N, C-alpha and C positions, 0 to 999 in steps of 0.2 A: 251828903253831897250838896246840901243846902239849896236844893231845887235846881242845880246846874246839871246840864247833860254831862255825863262822864267823858273825860278825855282819853281814858285808857280802859280797855276791857282785859281782865285777868282771867284766863281760862284755867280751871283747876280740875283736871280729870283725876279721879282717885279710886283705888280699889284696895280695901283692907289696909288703910293707912293709919290706924289708931296709934301706932308706935311714935309717929312724928306729928300727927295732925294738930294737936292743941298748940304746940310751940310754933308750928308753921303758920297757922292761921293768925296767931297773935303777932307774929313777925310781919305778915303781910298787912294786917289792919293797922299797924303802928308805923307804916312807912312815912317818910317826911312829906312825900306827895300823896294827897288824900282824895283827889277827884277821880275816883275809879269805880268800876263795878267789878265784883268778884263772882264769877260764874262757876259754881261747884257742881260737878257731875259725878255722883256716887254710882259707880258701875257695879251695882248689886253686891256690895261688900257684905262679908259674913261676920265681921267683927263689930266693934262699937263705933265705926265711922259715922253711921247715920245719927246716932245719939249725940255725938260730939258736934257734928255739923248743925243740928237743930238747936243746940245750946247757943252756938255763935249766931245763928240766924235771928234769934230773939234779940240779940244785943246790938246788931249792926245792920242798918237798912241798905248798905251797899252790897250785901250778899244776895245772890239769886241761887237758890238751891234746887237741884234736880236729883231725884232718887229713882234709879231704874230697878225694876224688879228682876230683870233678866240681863245677864252680862252680855254686852254687845261687842266685846273685844276692845283692846287698847286703842287701835287706830281709829275706829269709829267713835270712841269716846273723845279722843283728841279732836276729831272733826266736829263732834256735837257741840263742844264748848265754843269752838270757833264760829259755827253757824249762829250761835246765840249772841255773839258780840255785836254791840251797837256803837262803840266808840271809834275814833279815828285811828287809834293805836291799839296793839294787842300783844300780849305775852302769855305763854304757857308757864304755869308754875307747878313744878314737880313737888310732891308731898315731902320728899326727903332732902330737898335742896335748902340752902340757907342764903338769904339775901342780906346784904348790908342795908342799914336803915335808909340810905339815900340811893338805893338801887334804881328805883323807878325815876326819880328826879334827874339823875345824871344821864340816864339813857334818853329821856325825852328831850333834854336840852340839845343833844347831838342831832336827833331826828328833826327837831323844829328848825335848827340852824343849817341843816344840810339836806336840801330837797332831793339830792341824787342818792342819798342813803335810804335803802329800803328796810334794812335791819341793823339794829345796834346791839352789841353785846359787850362783854368785858372779859378780862382774863379770869380764869377760874382756878379753883384750888380744891383738892380733895380733903375730906375729913373722915374720921373713923379708923378703926383698927382691924377690920375684918380681913382685908387683903393682906396686911402685914402678918397677921396670924397665920394665914394660909401659906405665905412664903416660908415662914419658920417651920411649919408643920411638914410641908412637902419638900423642903430642902433644895438641893442643887438642881434637880429635874425642873422644878417649878421656876427657878431663877432663869434657866436656859430658855424655857418656853416664853417667859415674859419678855426677855431680851429680843427674841425673834418677833414676838407680837408688836413690840414697840417699833421695830424696823418697818413693819408693814402697815402700821396704823399710828398716826400722830394725833392722839386724842387731845382735844382742847378746842379753842376758838381760833379762827383764822380770818384776818382781814382780807377782803377781796374787792379790788377796784379795777376799772378799765373795761376793756372789751369782754364780752360774754365768754368767748373761747378761753381767755386767760383766767377768768374767775372760776369757771367750772373745773379747769385743770387743777387749780389750787385745792379745791375740795376733794376731787377724786384722788389726788396724790396723798392728801392727808388721811383720807378714808375715815373722816370723823364728822359726826352730825351734832356735836354739842351746841353748835350755833342755832339749833332749832329753838333754844330757849332765849333767843334774842327778843328784844322789843321790836315789833314789826309795824309797818303800815298795814292796817287791817284789810283794806280793799285789795291790795296786791297779794297779801297772804292768802285770802280766800280764793283768788284765781289760781294760786300756786299749789295748794294743798293736794297731796296725792292720797286720795281716799280709796286706796286699793290694798288688798291683802297681799303685799309683797314684802320681802325682806328689805330692810333699809329704806322704808318709806320716808323716814326723816331726812336722809341724805338726798333722796329724790326730790323731796319738797324744797330743800335748799337750792338744788340745781335749778328748779323752776323759779324760785324767788329771785335768783340772780338775773333773770331776764329783765326785771323791772328796776334794778338799781344795784348799789354796792352794799357790802356788809362792813360795818365799822366796828373796830374792837377798841374799847376804852382801855388805856394802859394802866389799869388798876384792878385789883381783885375785888369784885363786887358780889361774887356768887361762889358758894362752896357746894360741891356735890358729894353725896355719900358714896363711899367706896364699896359698900355692900348692896348697892341698888340693883335694879333689874338687869343692867348691862354688865354687871360684874360676873355673874355665873349664868349658865343655862342658855347662852345665846345660841349655841349650835342646836339645842333642842328645839328652840323656837324656829330656827331655819328649817330643821327637818320636818317640823309640824306643817309648815307652809309648803315646802318644796318636795317633801317625800324622799324617796330613795335617790332621786336625781341629785340631791344635795351632796351625796357621798362622792359623786363624780365631779359635779360642777356646783360648788357652793355659791349661793347668791345668784343663782340662775334667773330668778324672777326679777332681781334688780338689773342684771345685765340685759335681759329682754326689754325691760322698761327703757333703759338708756338707749338701746339700739333703735327703738321705736320713736322716742321723744327727743333725743339729741340729734338723731340722724346718723346715717352711715358714715359720713365724712368725719364728724366730731368723734364718733365712737372709735374709728380707726386711728385718729390722731392721738387718742388717749388709751391705746391698746395696752401699753405698758402699765398703766394705772389699774386697768381691769384685771390684768394678770396678777398684780400684787394683791388685789382684793380676793381673787380666787385662792391664792396661796395662803393668805391670812385666814380664809375659811377652813382650809385643811389643817392649819396649825391649831385653830380653835377646836376642831374636832379631835385632834390628838390630845389636847389639853383636857377636853371634856371626858374623853375615854379614861385618862389617867385619874381624874377625880372620881369617876364612877367605879373604878376597879382598884383603888388603892387599899 
């Protein structure tokens, strides 16, 4: 950093990421924009994540490395790296995502030139063949389930401008939290982060962020996400772990309760159709998971 304070903090929460870790760190450290700090939080990994991180720590002074002996859970790990951020701007980096070389540079240009924008992201694209392999293996049933899921959830990034009521409806209708990996204004993000053990904490965080400004989407693919990541399988198991048997009747009840409390009764009822779609999407995901577990 040549003695300069970093302009961007990159939060890197990781657990058992050795499969992707080396290439991911090399990609981040070779970005065209260089004035950043990279905050790695190893959440008690059981593989070679610690060894790989320490190798990179020796080579690059921009890295700040934290190794936890006890797993604190994913949400708390996301919050941990955010609390350690010192720069004006912040972005979370998933271990299995891929950034284009000018990812940081192009996002910061938008944020610096648009004070009304609180978060900037880009179009995204999937890579990998794990989902395609499952489609072939599971046949027609899987194709039907995926078509239904796409109707109830428009995965991806979505621009949101204007009044708060309009912006939150965009994200509730999409039922997607991919924009959590935007480049944000750190101060506003810290005020917005939902550090609670609820389902869809990421979407809840975005709903909070929108209080402080707009989300801008660059009309270019600057990030690729892995189709076999944590969101690809086992989502309903995560929901059940948090919400227990109630999730069998009312999926995402913890998120609905959060929205009722934090958005208010009026906004909740105005978006009742969106919440009904989210509930149905949860039931579809449960059917899909049942099929995978019993095929």
